[in-house]
N, C-alpha and C positions, 0 to 999 in steps of 0.2 A: 547235340544231334538230334534232329526232328525225328519223332517216333517211328516214320516210315522208314529212315536212313537205318535207325537201329534194329527195326526188323529185318530191313534187306540184307545189312550186317551178318546178322545172327542166322537166317534162315540159307544164306551160302553157306556160311562157316560148318553148320550142322546137317547142310545137305552131300557136302565135302567129304566131312568125316564120317558121315553114313555111306560113302563109295555110289552115291548114286548121282546120275546125271540130271540135268533138268527135264528131260523127255521122260527119264523113267519114272520119278516122281512125280511128273504131272499126269502119266497115265496112272498109276495107282492111286492119285488121289481125286481123279475122275474129272481134270482140269486141263486147260489149256495148257502147253508146254510155252507160248509165249507170254503167259499169262506169270508163270511161273519166273519166266526171264523180267517181266516189268516189276514186279514183286521184289526181286532180288537186286533191280537197281533202284529199288525205293521210288519209283513214277506212278505206284498206284495205292490205294490203302486196301486192305485185306479185310475179309468178315471174319466174324467169328466161327460160323462154320467150317470155312476153310481153315483157319488157325489150327480147331478140332483135329481137321483130317490130318494137317502136315505135321502137328506133334505126335499123334499116332502112328503116323509111320515112319517118322523120324525116334520115334520111341525116346522123348523127353516132355517133359510137362509145357504146357501152354507160355507159362511164365518164363521162360529160358529165351523166348523169342525177343523178349522186352530187357534182360538183362543187360548190364554193360559186358563189354566185350573180355574175353579175359587178358591179363595183363601178361604180356610175352617176358619169360626169363633172360636178362641179359645174361650173354658170356662173360666170364670173368676173364682176365686178359694177363 
């Protein structure tokens, strides 16, 4: 998985876990909603300043955007 896709996957997951829309996250970070959408689709690179803003807003450390996604527990049948 390329680093943009890894960032995108984690940003989308963390934003949803925080209960935020793309629009509200973008507004609070002072960036455009379309930019958040591009980040979540992995079509653009993110700068360090934006990583810092997003991690502050989502109350996570910057490294969490680059961690492998958590493995889902399988249900026993």
